[in-house]
MARRO-142705 format. One record per atom (N, C-alpha, C): z, y, x. Coordinates in steps of 0.1 Angstrom, whole numbers, plus 5000, padded with zeros to 4 digits. Example, Ala and Ser with C-alpha at 12.3 -4.5 7.8 and 13.67 -1.06 7.14 Angstrom:
<nodes>
507849435132 507849555123 507849675132 507149785128 507149895137 507950005129 
</nodes>
This chain:
<nodes>
243569147621 242569037619 241169097621 240269017627 238869057629 238169047616 236969097615 236169097603 235868957599 235468867609 235268727606 236468657600 237668687606 238868627601 239168667587 238968797584 239168847571 238268777561 237068757564 236168687555 236568537553 236968467564 237368327563 238668327554 239668417556 240868417548 240568437534 239568527531 239268557517 238668437510 237868357517 237368237512 238468127510 239368117519 240468017518 241468047508 241868177507 242968217498 242468257484 241468347484 241068407471 239868327465 239268237473 238068167468 236868257466 236768357475 235568447473 234768437486 233468427484 232468427494 231168497489 230668587498 229468667493 228268637502 227068657496 225868647504 225768757514 226168877510 226068997519 227469057518 228069097530 229369147531 229469297534 228269357534 228169507534 226969537526 227069627517 226069647507 225269777508 223969777508 223169897507 223469977495 223370107496 223970187485 222870217474 221670177476 220670207465 219970077460 219470097448 218769987442 217569937450 216770027455 215569987462 215969917475 216969967482 217369897495 217969757492 218669747481 219169617477 218069517475 216969557469 215869467466 215169427479 215269517489 214669477502 215469367509 216669347505 217469237511 216869097508 216069087498 215368957494 216368867487 217468817495 218468737490 219368817481 219668777468 220468867459 221868887464 222369007460 223869027463 224568947453 225368847458 226068757449 227368727454 228368697445 229668667448 229968527443 230368437452 230868297448 232368317446 232868267434 234268277431 234868147425 235968107431 236667987426 237868027418 237868037405 238968097397 240368037399 240467907400 241767837402 241967787416 241367857426 241567827440 243067807443 243367687449 244767657453 245067737466 246167807466 246567887478 247067797489 246567807501 246967717512 248467727514 249067607518 250567597518 251067687530 250267727540 250767807551 250767957547 250267987535 250268127531 251468157522 251868297521 252968327513 252668287498 253668227492 253468177478 254168277468 253468307457 254068397447 253968317434 255168277428 255168217415 254468307404 253968257393 253468337383 254468437378 253968567376 254968667372 255168657357 256468667353 256868637339 256768767331 255768847333 255568967324 254068997323 253769087314 252269107311 251769207322 250469197325 249869287336 249769427331 249869517340 249669667337 248169697338 247669757327 246169787326 245869927327 244669957332 244170097332 244070147317 244470267315 244570317301 243170357295 242170367304 240870407299 240270287291 239970307278 239570207269 238370127274 237470197281 236270127286 236470057299 237670067305 237870007318 238869887317 240169917314 241169817313 241369727325 241069787337 241269707349 242769687352 243069577359 244469537361 244969597374 246269647374 246869697386 246769597397 246369647409 246169557421 246369627434 246369557445 246769617458 245769717463 244569727457 243569827462 243769957455 244669977445 244970097438 245670197447 245370327446 246270427452 247470457443 248670447449 249870467441 250570597446 250970677436 251870787438 253270757434 254070717444 255470667441 256370777435 256170897440 257071007435 256771037421 255471047417 255171077403 255070957394 255270837400 255270707392 253870687385 252770717393 251470707387 250570617397 249470567392 248570497400 247070527396 246170527406 244770567404 243970437403 243270417392 242370307390 241170317400 240870217408 239770227418 238470207411 238470157398 237170127391 236670247384 237570327378 237070437370 237770567374 238670567384 239370687389 240270747378 240670667368 241670717358 243070717365 243770827362 245170837367 246070787356 246870677359 247670607349 249170617352 250070647343 251470637345 251970497345 252970457353 253570327352 254370317339 254470197333 255270177321 256770197325 257670227315 259070257318 259770147326 259470017325 260169917332 259769907347 258869997351 258570017365 259270137371 260270187364 260970307368 261570307382 261970187387 262570177400 261570157412 260270167409 259170147419 259270247430 259170207442 259170287454 258370227465 258070297476 257270237486 257970117493 259370117492 260069997498 260569907487 260069927474 260469847463 259269827454 258269757459 256969737452 256969607444 256369607432 256169477425 255169397433 255169257431 254269167439 252869207437 252369257426 250969277424 250469387432 251369467439 250869567449 250969527463 251469407466 251569357480 250069337485 249769387497 248369367501 247969217503 248869127505 248568987507 248268917494 248668977482 248468917469 247268987462 246068967468 244869017461 244568927449 245168807449 245168717437 246568707432 246768737419 248068727413 247968667400 248968597395 248968527382 250068567373 249768587361 250768627351 250868517340 252168497335 252368407324 252568497312 251768477301 251868567290 253068517281 253968607279 255268567272 255068547257 254168617251 254068617236 253068507232 252268447241 251268347237 251968217233 251368147224 251868027218 251767907228 252867827229 252767707237 252067597230 251067537236 250267427231 250067327242 250267197239 249967097249 248467067249 247967007260 246566967261 246266857252 244966847247 244566737238 243466657245 243566527244 242566437250 242166337239 240866347236 240266257226 239266167233 239666037233 238865937239 237765877230 236465887235 235365837227 234765717235 234965597230 234665477237 233465397231 232465377240 231265287236 231665147236 231365067226 231664927226 230364837228 229264897230 227964817232 227864777246 228764697251 228664647265 229264517266 229164447277 229664317279 231164317279 231764197276 233264187275 233864227289 233264187300 233764217313 233764367315 232664437312 232564587314 233664657305 233764607292 234664667283 236064657287 236364537293 237764507298 238164607309 237164627318 237464727329 237664867324 236764907314 236865037308 238265057301 238664957294 239964967286 241064987296 241064917307 242064927317 242165067323 240965127325 240965267331 241465367321 241165347308 241665437297 243165427296 243665297297 245065277296 245865337308 245265327319 245765397331 245865547329 244765597324 244765747321 245865787312 246065707301 247165737292 248465747299 248765657308 249965657315 250165777324 249065847328 249165957337 249166097329 249066087316 249166217308 250566267307 250766397305 252066447302 252566397289 253866387288 254466317276 254166397263 253966527264 253666607252 252166617248 251266557257 249866567254 249466497241 248566557234 248066497222 246866407225 246766287218 245666197221 245066147208 243766107209 243066047197 242065947202 241565867194 240665757198 239565737188 238265737193 237065707185 236365597193 235965487185 235065387192 233765387184 232665347191 231365347184 230465237190 229665187181 228565097185 227465137175 227165047165 226265087155 226865177145 228165167143 229065247135 229965327143 230565437138 231565517145 232865497138 233865457146 235265437140 236265537145 236865607136 237865707139 239265647136 240065627146 241265547144 242465637141 243265577132 244565637129 245565587139 246365677144 247465647154 248765627146 248865517140 250065497131 251265457139 252465507136 253665467143 254165337137 253665297125 254165177118 253565047125 252565067133 251864947140 250864887131 250464967120 249364917111 248064977116 247064897119 245764947124 244864987113 244565117112 243665167101 242665267107 241465267102 240465357107 239465397096 238765497099 237565547091 236365497098 235365447091 234065407096 232965497091 232165557100 231065647097 229765567100 228765587092 227465537094 226865607107 226465527117 225965587129 224565637127 223765587117 222365617115 222165757109 223265797101 223065917093 223666037100 222966147100 223566277105 224466337095 225766307095 226666357086 226866507088 226766587077 226866737079 228266777082 228366887087 229666947092 230666947080 230166997068 231067007057 231566867052 230666767052 231066637048 232166577057 231966597070 232966547080 234266627078 234166757076 235366837074 236166787062 235466757051 236166707039 236766577041 236066487048 236666357051 237866367059 237766447070 238966457079 240066527072 239766627064 240866707057 241666617048 241166507043 241966417034 243266367042 243166357055 244266297062 244966397071 244766527068 245566627076 246266717066 247166797070 247866897062 247067017061 245767017057 244967137057 244267157044 243067207044 242367237032 241667107026 241067117015 240367007008 241266897005 242566927002 243466816999 243266756985 243566636984 243466566971 242066526967 241066546976 239666516972 239466366976 238566306969 238166166972 237166166983 237066056990 236066037000 234666036995 233766127000 232366126996 231765986998 231265936987 230665796988 229565786998 229565677005 228465647014 228665707028 229665797030 229765857043 230865807051 231965767046 233065707054 233865627045 234365517050 235165417043 236565407049 237665427042 238965407049 239165257050 239565207061 239865067063 241365047063 241764927059 243164897059 243964957048 243364997037 244065047025 244665187027 243965277034 244465417036 244365477022 245465547018 245465617005 244765747006 243565756998 242865876998 243765986993 243566106999 244266226995 245766226999 246166127008 247566127012 247866247021 248666337017 248866457025 250266447032 250266477044 251566477052 252266607049 253666597049 254366717047 254166827058 254166957054 253967057064 255067047075 254667047088 255667047099 254867097111 255667117122 254967167134 253867057138 252767097144 251667007148 252066907159 253266927165 253666827175 255166857177 255966757181 257366777183 257666887194 258666967191 258967067201 258167197200 257267207190 256467327188 257367447187 256967557194 257867677193 257767737179 258967757174 259067827161 259467967163 258868057156 259368197158 259968237145 260968317146 261668367134 260968487129 259868457122 259068567116 259668617103 259868747101 260568797089 259768757076 260368717066 259668687053 259568817045 259168807032 259068917024 260269007023 261468947024 262669017022 263469027035 262769007046 263369027059 264068897065 264068797057 264668667062 263668597070 264168527081 263168447089 262568337081 261268307083 260568207075 260368087084 260568087097 260367967106 258967927107 257968027106 256567987108 256267977122 255167907125 254767887139 254068017143 254268057156 253768187161 252268197163 251568087161 250168087162 249468037149 248168057147 247568007134 247967867132 248367837119 248967707116 247967597119 248367497128 247567387131 247967267123 247067207115 247467097106 247866977113 248866917109 249366787114 248366677109 248066577117 247166477112 247466347118 246866237112 247166107117 246266057128 245166137131 244166097141 244566137155 245266257156 245566307169 247166327170 247766257179 249266257179 249766267193 251066317195 251566327208 251766187214 251366177227 251366037233 252765977233 253766067233 255166017233 255465947220 254765987209 255065927196 254165797194 253065797200 252065687196 251665597209 252465607219 252065537232 251765387229 252665317222 252465177220 251365157210 251265237200 250165227190 248765237196 248565347204 247165367210 246865257220 247865217228 247665107238 247264977231 247964947220 247564827212 246164837206 245864957201 244464977196 243464957207 243665007219 242664997230 242564847234 243764777234 243764637237 242864557228 242864597215 242164527204 240664557204 240264657211 238764697210 237964577215 236964537208 236064437212 234564487213 233764407220 232364447221 231764447207 230864547205 230164567192 229664427187 229964397174 229664257169 228264257163 227564377162 226264377155 225264297164 224564197158 223664117166 222564197172 222164167185 221064237192 219864137193 218764147186 217664057187 217064057201 216363947204 215663937217 214664047218 214764107230 213764217233 214164347227 215364357223 215864487217 217064537225 217364667223 218564727228 219564727218 220864737222 221964747212 221764877204 222164877191 222164997183 223465077187 223265187194 224365267199 224265407194 225265447186 225265577179 226065687187 225665707199 226465807207 226465947201 225365987196 225266127190 226166137178 226266037169 227166047158 228566047162 228965967172 230265957177 230766097183 229866157190 230166287196 230366397185 229466387175 229566477163 230866467156 231366337154 232666317148 233766377156 233666357169 234766407179 234766557178 233566617179 233566767180 234066827167 233666767155 234166817142 235666797140 236166677145 237566657143 238366757150 238066797162 238766897170 238567037164 237267057159 236967187153 237767217141 238067117133 238867127121 240367137124 240767057133 242267047135 242767137146 241967157156 242567237167 241467347172 241067437164 240167537168 240767627179 239867667189 240267757199 241567717207 241667587209 242767527216 242167427227 242867427239 242367347250 242267197246 241167137247 240966987244 239866937252 239966807256 238866727263 238466617254 237166607252 236466487246 235966407257 236666297260 236366207272 235466097266 234166107269 233166007263 232765907274 232765777270 232465677279 231265607273 230065607281 228865547275 228365437285 227865327279 227365217287 225865197286 225265287280 223765277277 223265397269 221965397267 221365507260 221565507245 221665617239 221765627224 220465587218 220465487209 219265427203 219365447187 220365497182 220565487168 221165627163 220465677152 220965797146 220665927153 221366037150 221066157157 221366157172 220566217180 220766217194 220166097201 219366017194 218765897201 217765947211 217765877223 216865917234 215865817237 215965697230 214965587233 214965497220 213865427219 213765337207 214565207209 214565137198 215365007198 214664897207 213364897207 212664787214 212564817229 212864707237 212864717251 211464747257 210464707250 209064727255 208764877256 209464967249 209365107250 210365167260 209965187272 211065237282 211465377279 212665417284 213165557282 212265647290 212265767286 211365867293 211565887307 210565917315 210665937329 209966077332 210066127344 209466257347 207966247344 207366137347 205866117345 205566137330 206366067321 206066087306 206366217301 207366287307 207766427303 206666517306 206066507318 204966597322 203766577314 203566447309 202366417300 202666447285 203866507283 204366537269 204366407261 204866297267 204866167260 206266117259 207266207255 208666177254 209066207240 208766117230 208866147216 210366187211 211366137218 212766157214 213366277220 212766327231 213466417240 213866557233 212866617227 213066757222 214066747210 213966657201 214966647190 216266617195 216466517204 217766487209 218366597217 217666667225 218166787233 218666897223 217866917213 218267017203 219666977196 219766857193 220966807187 222166827196 222066777209 223166797218 223466937222 222367027222 222567167224 223567227214 223267177201 224067227190 225567187191 225767057195 227167007197 227867087208 227067107219 227667187230 228167327226 227267397218 227567527213 228767527204 228967427196 230067417187 231367397195 231267307205 232467277214 232867407221 231867487226 232167607234 232967707225 232467727212 233067817203 234567787201 234967667203 236367627200 237167597213 236467617224 237167587237 237367447241 236467357236 236667207238 235667157248 236167077258 235367027268 234766887264 233466867268 232866737266 232666677280 233366567284 233166497296 232266377293 231366337302 230566227300 230766127312 231266007310 231365907320 230365797317 229265807324 228065717321 227965607332 228065487328 227965367337 227065267332 225865257337 224765167333 223765157344 222965047344 221965037354 220665117350 220465147337 219365227333 219865367329 218965457326 219365587322 220065587308 220965677306 221765687294 221565807285 220665897290 220466017282 221166147287 221666147300 222366267305 221466387305 220166367306 219166477307 219266557293 219266477282 219266537269 220666597266 221666537271 223066577268 223566687277 222666737286 223166827297 223966957292 223467007280 224167117274 225667087271 225966967267 227266927264 228266947276 227766907288 228666917299 228467047307 227267097307 227067217315 227667337309 227567357295 228167477289 229667467287 230167337286 231567327283 232367297297 231567297308 232167267321 232867137322 232267037316 232866907315 232566827328 233366717330 233066627341 231966537338 231166507348 230066407346 230266307358 230266177354 230266067364 229165977361 228265947371 227165857368 227265737378 227565617372 227665497380 226965387375 227065267381 226365147377 227265067368 228565077370 229464987362 230865047361 231465027349 232865067347 233864977356 233364877361 234164787369 234064817384 233364927387 233164967401 234265057406 234565047419 235665137424 235165287423 233865307424 233365447422 233865507409 233665437398 234165487386 235665497385 236365377388 237765377386 238565477394 238165497407 238865597415 238565737411 237265757408 236865897403 237665937391 237765837381 238365867368 239865897370 240565827379 241965847382 242165987388 241166037396 241366167402 241266287392 240766257380 240766357369 242166397366 243066307367 244466327363 245366357375 244866407386 245666447397 246666557393 247866557399 248866657396 249266737408 249766857405 250166947416 251666917420 252167007428 253566987433 254566987422 254267057411 255167077400 254966967389 254066867392 253866767382 252866797371 252166917372 251266947362 249866907366 249066867355 247666827358 246866947365 245966907374 245267017381 243967057373 244267117362 243167157353 243567277344 242667357341 242867467331 241967447319 242467497308 241767477295 241367607289 240267607281 239967717271 240067847278 239267867289 239467987297 238368087294 238668217296 237668327295 237768407308 236668437314 236668517326 235868647323 236568757326 235868887325 235768947339 234568997342 234269047355 234169207354 234969277361 234969427361 234369477374 233469567374 232869627386 233069777386 233169827398 233269977400 231970047399 231970177402 230770257402 229770207412 228470217408 227370177416 226970027415 227669957406 227369807404 227269777390 226369677387 226269617374 226169467375 226369397364 226369257363 225069207358 224269127367 223069067363 223168937356 224268867359 224468737352 225368647361 225468527356 226368427363 225568287364 225768217375 225168087376 226367997379 226567897369 227667807370 227767727358 228767647357 228967567344 229867637335 229267717327 230067807317 229167847306 229667927297 228867967285 228968117284 227968177277 227968327275 229068367266 229868467270 230868517261 230368627251 229068667253 228468767244 229368897242 229868947253 230569077253 229869177262 229169277256 228369367265 229069497266 229069557278 229569687280 228569767290 229069877294 228169967302 227869897316 228669807320 228569737333 227569627333 226969597322 225969487321 224569537323 223869467333 222569517337 221469477327 220469547327 219269507318 218469397325 218669387338 217969277346 218869157344 218269047339 219068927336 218668807344 219668747350 219468627359 220568527355 220268407352 221268307349 221768327335 223068307333 223768337320 224068477320 223368557312 223368707314 223568777301 223568917302 223768997290 225169007286 226168987295 227568987291 228369017303 229669057300 230669077311 231768977310 231668887300 232668777298 231968647297 232568547303 232068407302 233168317298 232768207291 233768107286 233667987294 234867927298 234967807305 235967717297 235367617291 236267527283 237167447292 236867437305 237667367315 237567437328 238567437336 238467487350 239267387359 238667357371 239367277381 239567357393 240467317402 240667397414 239467417423 238467337421 237267357430 236067417422 236167427409 235067487401 234667627406 233467647409 232967777415 231767827408 231867957405 230768027399 230168127408 228868167406 228268267413 227868387404 228368507407 228168627400 227068707407 225968737400 224868817406 225068967402 225069047413 225269187411 224069267413 223969387405 222869477407 223469607413 222869657423 223269787428 222369897422 222969997416 222270087406 221970227411 222570267422 222470407427 220970437431 220570557428 219270597431 219070607446 217770587451 217470597465 217770737470 218470747482 218670877487 219970947483 220670877473 221970937469 223070917480 223871017481 224871017492 225970917488 226470847499 227670757497 228870837496 229670837484 230870917483 231870877494 232570977499 233570967510 234570857506 234770757514 235770647512 235470557500 234370567494 234070477482 233670337487 234070247479 233770097481 233270037468 232569927470 232069857458 233169767454 233669787442 234869707437 234469607426 235169487428 234969377418 236369327414 236569297402 237869227397 237469117387 238068997390 237968887381 239268867373 239168867360 240368847352 240068727344 240768617347 240668487341 241868447333 241668437320 242668397311 242468247307 243468167309 243368027306 244567967301 244467847295 245567767290 246067677302 247267687306 247767607317 248067467311 248067357319 248467227314 249867217308 250767317312 252067317305 251967377291 250767427287 250567477274 250667627273 251167697283 251267837283 249967907287 249768027282 248668107285 248968187298 247968177307 248168257320 246868347322 247168447330 246068537334 246068547349 244968507355 244868517370 243868637373 244368727382 243568837385 243268837400 242068847404 241568857418 240768987420 241169067429 240469197432 239969197446 238669247448 238169257461 237169367462 236669397474 235769507476 234969487488 233869567489 233069567501 232569717504 232269747516 231869877520 230369897517 230070027514 228670067512 228070107526 226770087527 226070127539 224770187536 224270277546 222970337544 221970237551 221070187543 220170087549 219270147560 218970277559 218070337569 218770337583 220070367583 220670387596 221670277600 222070187590 222970087593 222469947589 221169927591 220569787588 221269687597 221469707610 222169607618 223469557613 224269657608 225569627602 225469547589 224469577581 224169507569 223769357573 222869347583 222469217587 223669127592 224569197599 225669127605 226569067594 226569127582 227369077571 226668977563 225568917567 224868817560 225568677562 225868607551 226468477551 225368377547 224868307558 223668227555 223968097547 225168047548 225567937539 225567977524 226268087521 226368137507 224968177503 224068227511 222768267508 221968147504 222068037512 221367907509 221767857496 223067867493 223567807480 223067887468 223068017470 222568097458 221068077456 220368057467 218868027465 218767887458 219567797462 219567667456 219867667441 220867747437 221267757423 220167827415 219667937421 218568007414 217367917412 216967847423 215767767422 215967647412 217167587412 217467487402 217467537388 218067657386 218067717373 216567747368 215767797377 214367827373 213667697371 213867597379 213167467377 213567407363 214867407360 215267347347 214667427335 214567557336 214167637325 212567657325 211967607335 210467617336 209767487336 210467387331 209967247330 209467187343 210167227354 209967177367 208567187372 207967307369 206667347375 206867387390 205867387398 205967427412 206367567414 206567647404 206867787406 208167817414 209167737411 210467747418 210367727433 209567627437 209267597451 208567717457 207567767450 206767877456 207668007458 208568027448 209468137449 210368127461 210868007464 211767977476 210968007489 209667967489 208767987501 208568137503 208168207492 207968357493 209168437498 210368397492 211568457496 211868447510 211668317515 211968297530 211068377539 209768387535 208868457543 209268607544 209568657532 209968807531 211268837539 212168747538 213468767546 213168767561 212368677565 211968667579 211268797584 210368847575 209668967578 210669087579 211669087571 212569207570 213569197582 214069077585 215169077595 214869007608 213568947609 213168887622 212768997632 212768957645 212169047655 210868987660 209869067660 208469007664 207569117666 206369087673 205269167674 204269127663 203569217657 202569187647 201569087652 201268977644 200268877647 200568797660 201768797664 202168717676 203268617673 202968497668 203968407663 204968367674 204568367687 205468327698 206568427700 206368557695 207368657698 208468657687 208368577677 209268577665 210668527669 211668607666 213068567668 213968597656 214968517653 215968547643 217268547650 218168647646 219468657651 220368537647 221468517654 222368407650 222768407636 222868527630 223268537616 222268487606 221068467610 219968417602 219368287606 219668237618 218968137625 218967997617 220067977609 220167847602 219467857588 219267977583 218767987570 217367917568 216367937577 215067867575 215267707574 216167647582 216267507580 217067467568 217967547563 218467527550 217367517539 216467617540 215467627530 214467507532 214267457544 213467337546 213967217539 215367197541 215967087534 216067107519 216267227515 216267257500 214967217494 213867247500 212567217495 212367067493 212966987502 212866847502 213966777493 214966857489 216166797482 215866747468 216766667463 216666617449 216766727438 217166847442 217266957433 215967017429 214967007438 213667057435 212566947435 212766837442 211766727442 212266617433 211666617421 212066517411 211466387413 210466377422 209866247425 210866147430 210866027425 211765927429 213165937423 213366037415 214666047407 214366047392 215265987385 215065987370 215566127365 215166167353 215566287347 217166297346 217766177343 219266177343 219866217356 219266157367 219766187380 219666337384 218466387380 218166527383 219166617376 219466587363 220466667355 221866657361 222166537366 223466517373 223666587386 222566577394 222666647407 222766807405 221966857396 221966997393 223267047388 223866967379 225166997374 226267017385 226266917394 227266917405 226967047414 225767077417 225367187425 225867317418 225767327405 226267447398 227767457397 228467357400 229967357399 230667357412 230067317423 230867307436 230867437444 231767437453 231967557462 230867557473 230867667481 229767687490 229767577501 230867537506 230967437517 230367307512 230767257501 230267127496 228767137492 228367257486 226967267482 226067267495 226567327506 225767327518 225567187523 226567107521 226466957525 225366897516 225266927503 224266867495 222866907499 222767037503 221367087507 220967027521 221867037531 221566987544 222766887548 222566757546 223566667549 224066677564 225366627566 225966627579 225766487585 225466487598 225266367605 226166357618 226966257619 227766237631 227366107638 227466107651 227065997660 228265937667 228365807667 229465737674 228765647684 229265657697 228665567707 229665547718 229365467728 230265447740 230265557750 229365657748 229165757758 230165877756 230965877745 231865987743 232465987729 233266087726 233866087712 232766117702 233066097689 232166127678 231666277679 230366297676 229866427677 228766457666 228766577662 227666607652 226366617659 225366557653 223966557659 222966607648 221766637653 220766687645 220366597634 220066647622 219666567611 218166537613 217866447623 216466427628 216266287631 215066237630 214766097634 215066067649 215066177657 215366157671 216866117673 217666137663 219166097664 219365957661 218365887656 218565737652 218165657665 219265617672 219065547684 219665407683 219165307691 219665167690 221165147692 221665227702 223065207706 224065297700 223665357688 224465447681 224865397667 226065447662 226365437648 226365577642 225665587631 225565727625 226365727612 227065837609 227765857596 227065977590 226465957578 225766067571 226566097558 226766227556 227466267543 226466367537 225966327525 225066427518 225766457504 227066447504 227966477492 227866357482 226666317478 226566207468 226666067474 226366057487 226465937494 227165957507 227965857511 228565857525 227965727531 227165737541 226465627546 226765597561 226965477564 227165437578 225965347582 225365397593 224065327598 224365277612 224065137613 224265077627 222865067633 222665127645 221465117653 221064967656 219864947661 219264817663 220264727672 220664787683 221464707692 222864687686 223464787680 224764767674 224764667663 223664667655 223564577644 223464427649 222764407660 222564277666 223964227672 224664317679 225964277684 226964237672 226864317661 227764297650 227464157644 226164127643 225763987637 226263877646 226363907659 226863807668 228363797669 229063887660 230463887659 231263927672 230664007680 231364047692 232664117689 232664187677 233864257674 235164167672 234864037670 235963947668 236463887681 235763917692 236163877705 237063977712 238363937716 239264027722 238664107734 237664037741 237064107753 236364237749 235964237737 235164357732 235864447722 237164467726 237964557718 237364697716 236764747726 236064877725 235064877714 234264767713 233264757703 233864757689 234964687688 235664677675 236064817671 236664897680 237165037677 235965117674 234765107680 233665177677 233165157663 233165027658 232864997645 233765057635 235065067638 236165107629 236165257627 235765327638 235965477638 235165547626 233865517624 233165577613 233665537599 234265417598 234765367586 236065447582 236865477592 238065557589 237665697585 236665757592 236165897588 235565897574 234765787571 234165777558 235265777547 236365697550 237365677540 238065817537 238165897548 238766027545 237966117536 236666107538 235766187529 235866137515 235765997513 235865937500 237165977493 238165997501 239566017495 239566157488 238866257494 238966397490 238066437479 236966367478 235866427469 235866377455 235466467446 235266437432 233966497427 233066407421 233166267419 233066197432 233666077432 233565997445 232165957448 231765977461 230365947465 230165797465 228865757465 228565617467 228665577482 229365477485 229665437499 228665327503 227865347514 226865257518 227065217533 226965097536 226965047550 225564977552 224765027561 223464967563 223164957578 221964917582 221664897596 220164917598 219764907610 218364917614 217464817605 216464877599 215564797590 216264747578 217464797574 218164747562 217564817550 217664757539 216964817527 217564947523 218864967525 219465097521 219465207532 218765167543 218565277554 217665387548 216965357537 216065457531 216865587527 218165577524 218965697521 219065787533 219165727544 219165807557 217765867560 216865777560 215465807564 214865917555 215265917542 214666017533 215266157536 216366167543 217066297545 216766357559 216566277569 216366327582 215066397583 215066497592 213766567595 212766467602 211566447596 210666347601 209866397614 210666427625 209966467637 209166347643 209566227640 208766107644 208266037632 206966027630 206465957618 205465847623 204865777614 203865677617 202665747623 202465877621 201365947626 201565987640 202766017644 203066057658 204265977664 204165847665 205365767669 205865797683 204965857691 205365877705 205666017708 205966097698 206166247700 207366277709 208366187709 209566207717 210066077721 210966077732 211565947736 212665907726 212765787724 213865737715 213565767701 214465737692 214365767678 213565667671 213565677658 212865577649 211865647641 210565607641 209565677632 209865647618 209565747610 209665737595 208265737589 208065647579 206865647572 206765757561 206265867564 206165977555 205066067558 204566137548 203566247550 204166387549 205466387548 206166517548 205966587562 205866727561 205866797574 207266797580 207266807593 208566817600 209066957601 210366977604 210967107606 210167197616 209767127627 208967197637 207667257632 206967177624 205667227618 205967337608 207067317600 207467417590 207767547596 208467547608 208867667615 207667737620 206667657625 205467717631 204667797620 204567737609 203867797598 204567927593 205967907592 206768027588 206568147598 206568117611 206468227620 205068287619 203968207617 202668267615 202568357603 203168317592 203168387580 204068517581 205168507588 206068617589 205468727597 204768697608 204268797617 202868847612 202268777603 200868817599 200768947592 199769027596 199569157590 199069147575 198569037571 198069017558 199068967548 200268937552 201268887542 202368997540 
</nodes>
């Protein structure tokens, strides 16, 4: 295979893509690269069906015996078959194989040593089997029509869950209701005051009354929760496995007799979270009975919605009952929190929810307190491995900006739509429960990823939807970028597309010789709870060659991946913007970095802009940066804080290919002159006799040119004489449907035309080479009313600055 084929295969099979594919050997030379040395990694990447498949190995991985290393045996290890030993490529420790590898030979290797299995998965035999937990938190402050659509989606979700999955239900409006899932068909629940921030201890004591855990026999603290339907306070269920079919281990008792204890820390049985197979009818009946919040809403006021209190009850319920166990809190909200802890806006409609303008003027009175509250909830969920998903459907903002720690740190799903009755929400939500060929949900729970690096490398940090594992070793750099200061990160959830970026520091001193045959080594060890309940470890190992920057700069430049580089710049700029209150500094940093990269790798004569050239390996990077500067990730104008939080969350979670589409949308043209073709994202591509299909990840838009739109209004497509026109109209619709089918969350689908109101989505993305200031700059095309500079002007300025002696 060629070098390019090797890199493509590694991206497709192992889910690994790097900004630089050959690394300078010294710290100083690495800094000269400008774009950081970074690795994009998709931990649960699905192996293509045309590749050799290896089922998970039913034994524990073999580890390096050096206590400070513990790297896992992999195909890049040197193996001495005669002496039954292997050399660790990370620390050069010589390790004997364990006794059960006694039959190992060059023609009898275990799968983890096959060169095609640089990613291998193990199923831990001793780990406890636990089913996934799904806790539904449903907002009732919405119209009957909206609530009916939401209830139908939740009931559909229940039918898609595995039979052994555990489920629970919380509803909220002004009050928060925690429902019992009784098999007797009697509907009972606890009601919590939404206005009051109930302490963790109070909630623990209330919940403990109805579980087989601590605080038994206590009375309900007055004023905090009221049992409805005559629930007997202090009623303790007999000790039993937390769900039917729990694995029991014959643990020896004091006198050697088996005690029948569960092989994991005892999880208390409770009435609030039950196996779906036991309470299917009960929970469906409960959902059917949910009604819109009955608390009256005065004229000119918002409904009293206690979202913060509901999430606090959900987090604490799982914290008490299922600590350190895979669980999802699926939260559905139809408006902003206005009541109790976590409120993001006042009750009166005359006081609008905060905007970027009021944030910059420091006139957002609810924001800091609400953000601090949700940050605390997110941290508690992370400690216990619980995911918080937010499904937000409303015409106004719902507070995603303040809640961002809940879904960013727990790697939860976020869906932002207008209505629970829309196909966008319904189809997106169903895709959450997609299953693989074996009938298992396509998700991992409660994961920990450790990154191991060989000599010459250290870990600067990670950019992605995860949380700090706070495990420091000698491989952790003092330079911190992103989520840093650790070699382990926590992921409360993982999906087959979830992608993280690991930032590396090259630490060798300048002038140090490159050791003979040495390579930069990286290993990702991801431990997670599979949907079947078992613990798995997935190990991916890769490496790159070292190079001398002084003599091998062309080879280093040849290994540049401009798509991966654009995405790491976007993630870093978004991270900086979020943590620097969206000051212009992030934009200035992007500009400075681009100029320095062009100075380092461009070919030019000093002070002669016309002589500037970039090789094919770098030629797309400036236009990626041009579109990044204009994107919704850095330009918050015309976006709400909620939209910005949503867009940045998706950017931090998606792979390189999809993220590149977000930065620079894809534009296809359909016309009678030939088959569909990709065209420049430019105003000159907007022609009267063309149909355009634009994909910017968040929107899939079909635009009919002036002539096409006129013919369509005349219904030529319905006349058999114009069959070709009908086919032309249908072609982009079919292609758009294919995009909509694959993507999560589902994009907004827009069909518009020349001078249509929604044509703005296209006009805001194209390069404004034709504007109202220069409408005759080129033949054809449609001028755009904007003061933004065009790509051509941007490139002229870039060339001047890159070749200038003074920069």
